[in-house]
Each structure stands twice: as C-alpha cells, then as structure tokens.
ZAMARGU-4260 file (C-alpha; in steps of 0.2 Angstrom, whole numbers, plus 5000, padded with zeros to 4 digits):
<rodrens>
0) 5320/5384/4245 | 5310/5385/4229 | 5313/5398/4217 | 5306/5403/4200 | 5312/5417/4189
5) 5299/5426/4180 | 5297/5442/4170 | 5285/5454/4178 | 5277/5468/4169 | 5272/5483/4179
10) 5255/5491/4178 | 5263/5508/4182 | 5271/5509/4164 | 5272/5527/4157 | 5263/5529/4141
15) 5273/5532/4125 | 5270/5548/4115 | 5258/5538/4104 | 5247/5534/4119 | 5246/5552/4127
20) 5230/5561/4122 | 5232/5573/4108 | 5224/5589/4117 | 5225/5599/4101 | 5211/5588/4094
25) 5200/5585/4109 | 5200/5601/4120 | 5202/5619/4121 | 5213/5628/4134 | 5210/5643/4146
30) 5224/5651/4155 | 5226/5666/4165 | 5242/5673/4157 | 5255/5668/4145 | 5272/5674/4141
35) 5273/5676/4121 | 5290/5667/4121 | 5283/5652/4131 | 5266/5648/4125 | 5255/5635/4133
40) 5256/5624/4117 | 5274/5621/4121 | 5269/5612/4137 | 5253/5603/4131 | 5257/5597/4113
45) 5267/5581/4111 | 5280/5590/4100 | 5282/5605/4112 | 5299/5608/4120 | 5300/5625/4128
50) 5286/5624/4141 | 5274/5637/4146 | 5278/5652/4157 | 5266/5665/4164 | 5266/5683/4159
55) 5261/5689/4176 | 5267/5685/4194 | 5255/5676/4205 | 5243/5662/4205 | 5239/5655/4188
60) 5225/5644/4182 | 5226/5632/4167 | 5210/5623/4162 | 5208/5609/4149 | 5190/5609/4143
65) 5187/5593/4134 | 5175/5593/4119 | 5168/5576/4125 | 5170/5569/4142 | 5186/5559/4144
70) 5192/5544/4154 | 5209/5548/4162 | 5221/5535/4169 | 5238/5544/4169 | 5243/5561/4172
75) 5261/5567/4170 | 5267/5584/4176 | 5284/5591/4174 | 5290/5608/4181 | 5308/5615/4178
80) 5314/5631/4187 | 5332/5635/4184 | 5331/5654/4186 | 5328/5657/4204 | 5325/5647/4220
85) 5307/5647/4225 | 5293/5636/4232 | 5279/5632/4221 | 5263/5624/4225 | 5250/5616/4213
90) 5233/5609/4214 | 5226/5597/4201 | 5207/5595/4201 | 5194/5589/4189 | 5176/5591/4185
95) 5163/5580/4178 | 5149/5593/4177 | 5158/5607/4166 | 5165/5616/4181 | 5150/5617/4193
100) 5160/5606/4205 | 5178/5601/4206 | 5186/5586/4215 | 5204/5588/4220 | 5216/5575/4214
105) 5232/5581/4222 | 5239/5597/4231 | 5258/5597/4232 | 5272/5609/4236 | 5290/5609/4229
110) 5306/5618/4233 | 5316/5623/4218 | 5335/5626/4221 | 5352/5624/4213 | 5352/5606/4216
115) 5333/5603/4213 | 5327/5611/4197 | 5315/5598/4190 | 5299/5591/4197 | 5291/5576/4188
120) 5275/5569/4194 | 5266/5554/4187 | 5249/5550/4194 | 5239/5534/4191 | 5220/5539/4192
125) 5203/5532/4187 | 5193/5547/4182 | 5178/5545/4171 | 5167/5558/4162 | 5180/5571/4164
130) 5174/5588/4156 | 5187/5599/4164 | 5205/5596/4171 | 5211/5611/4180 | 5229/5615/4186
135) 5231/5629/4198 | 5249/5635/4201 | 5255/5646/4216 | 5273/5650/4211 | 5278/5658/4227
140) 5289/5672/4221 | 5292/5673/4202 | 5282/5667/4187 | 5273/5651/4187 | 5279/5639/4174
145) 5275/5621/4167 | 5287/5611/4156 | 5275/5597/4152 | 5258/5591/4155 | 5252/5574/4147
150) 5236/5564/4149 | 5232/5546/4145
</rodrens>
C-alpha cells in the first residue's frame, strides 16, 4: 500500500473577527422591534455580547441594507434560547435590486429545549451584488432572538 501524509487545509474555515464585515461602517439596519436591554447592535457588531431580542411576540424581520452592493461568501447565525422550550423557524434571503425581489438562501426550523439551547449555522455562499440581506424569524411562542450574525 502506498501512503502519503499531508497537511490539508479546509476551504470551509471560519473567518476570524478581522475577516468579518464591519456592518456598522457599511450598512444600515431595519428591524420590526427591539427590547431596549437587547439591542440589535449586540448581535451584529463584532464586540457585541448580549444578542438581540424582540420587544414584541410574533414574526420579526431584520434587514441589513448595504450602502454599496456586497459580495458574500460566509454567513454565520447563532441563536440561543434558555428561557423556554419552543420551536423557531427562520428564513434567510437576499436581494440584488434593493428589495424589489428576494432569493431565498435557507429556511430552517429548530427546537429549543433544556438539552438544546443553542443553534449555530455556518453557510458558505457565493452571492454577488447583495444590496439587502433579510432574516425573518418566526419564534413560535415567545420572543424572537438572535445571539450573533456575521458576514464575510
């Protein structure tokens, strides 16, 4: 048998903080509601820790509106729910024409319970000329929340 030991590098590496887009500098944010104690900046800014939580029960929409069209290769979402058991669905979609039309990236459902309080999703994408990235959260019962959203 022929054998060779080599050091493979994965193309699925996760960007470091220095590689994530600084959304504060390149985009504006629209949200449907916000708990004053858990503002959206806590989920989107690189130094944020607390995450975002809606002020109202029900479907919530977060829109990242880029100042200039962006190319996106990585999207990371992190949801944490440790207050109540619930099923949450989210839809992530994007627009290249300032919101006239949207293309769905992913639609996913997650069950939060005492043994599963965290959902982390890493997506490798090839999106060009992104003018808007939209996240729709259907929290089931309770309040929608987002611990972190990162883009590269």
